[in-house]
C-alpha angles and dihedrals in degrees: 000000000000113000090216089062090058091055094051095044111096118242119251115247131191120250089250092053098051116114113259120248117257111280096015129108120252116258112252116209123216118254117271123252137054120312092252091059092046089051091047090052092051090048093052092049088064090054094242096180108134140040090255090053089055092050089047093062108121122260126217111261120245117256125240108261096204092059091071100028094098091050098048096041132228094312090077091074094058116121131201113237122201116198135153139176088236094081140027138183087250088071092071107073101165135024122189134180116264104222130202092032114119140114091267092051093051092047092052095044096049097029092135092058098042091050096054113134112246099164095126099036114120092222095056093102134126113265120256120261118262123227116252092250090067091055095062107085112195104147142022090260090056089050091051091050091047094052092044089056099043122018101025097048091049092050091047091050091049091049089049093052092049090049092049093046095054097039091053092054129078136207132026097340092061093046092048093064097044091044090053096037106027092167090060089073087076091060103240120222137179116237136164115260114267112242123189130194129006098276109122091199093059092043091053089061091062119083117234094235132029131194104204144140116293089231091058096072094155091052095233097135123073110280126231090237140331136218144190131225122223135180109255097227089049098047133008139144094265089074089072112107092350093147092239114116094211092050091050090052090049092048095050094043089067090046091051090053094052090042088055091052090051094049096050090044093043093234132144100204135050138149141224119215135188128181087268109032147013134210132194117231123200133184117224106238114247095017133095119217095011115121136171119211126194128224113271124277099220122204131019093275094057090038089058091049088051093054090046094050092045089052093050092049092048088052092045121119094215096051123066110210093184126088115267118238120257139064123301127231127225116250125216120250118264126232093266095054107133120246121242117270095245098115123081117258114277091238093060117081118246116245117265112247093218093057099034092102094045113115114199120229091236107116116244126228091277092062116115091229116113117256093248092056091047090055093046092052092046092052092049093050094046095058130351092210093061091087090072097063108015104105128201090250094058089051091051090051092050089048090051092050092049091053 
């Protein structure tokens, strides 16, 4: 081969190295290396060094439910109600504010744990993106799924990294954690409550979330603490002391449910979560029906800190999360205790005393008249002008509805 031909022959270039056409943007190649290394590089660029940095990673915002309500139909507004004869709002006689419980207080109390270095931990990665359908919360079940895919996994990963960090160390630093939090030696984790069978009554007895030992996968041992999930538009902390009797009943109904879980599990602390906030609930030792509720932890970041702090306190050596022995006393009702629903609604007019003893001539259901004649007589007595526009078909439809 002639050497001069090699000089005149153009050099081969890769597709990514070819010069761009005039007016077009240059092609940008993806970084070299496996996806895990690329993800690790992106993580390190955000200075993900501590447990708190991991909890501070942004969450995907919730989507507006009303923007897709017309597309999905009326079923999107359905809610899941959980009720049982085992508890009632009447069980909660007094509700006080639980002071000194906030994200700042938890970060200061457990500063050593939240500031642990996790730079080289394999789990210190940004969470995966959720599909849009998981960001539309329209029922309690949707709220449970959302929390089980966002807040709870991040908290569980953080607890796992803390457990791995201290178990891999030796000496005084390892002993300091397990001496302060002896329950942490069992590797706590948050899981949904296990429900078996199709009986709604038995399923209502199971809390929505458990904080338990990782080895207790079947949730047979006593948990560290339990919690319940509610739909935010159905229950939230703003219902407290709202001045509305119905809101007060709704607010205390959820507290009664969590109080029932604490009693049967012999716990003193629990929590209530929605897709937007979380509150801590405590029983007052020695009293029945007396609870203390914290101010809300608003947003997924503060909600994750709340679950972390609750777990640390449940594992703490200087705090007993189990019920003390002895009988409990009944507490008196507070000033915001709801009244019984014996009065008619305020929107309905009260009966006139002068006509209270008046009995109309319309026959009741025990009358021997046929149902069609009853309806005809009722229509005529309600309004004499109805005969002009009430058709036979409308009467047939009312008769069909009555049957």
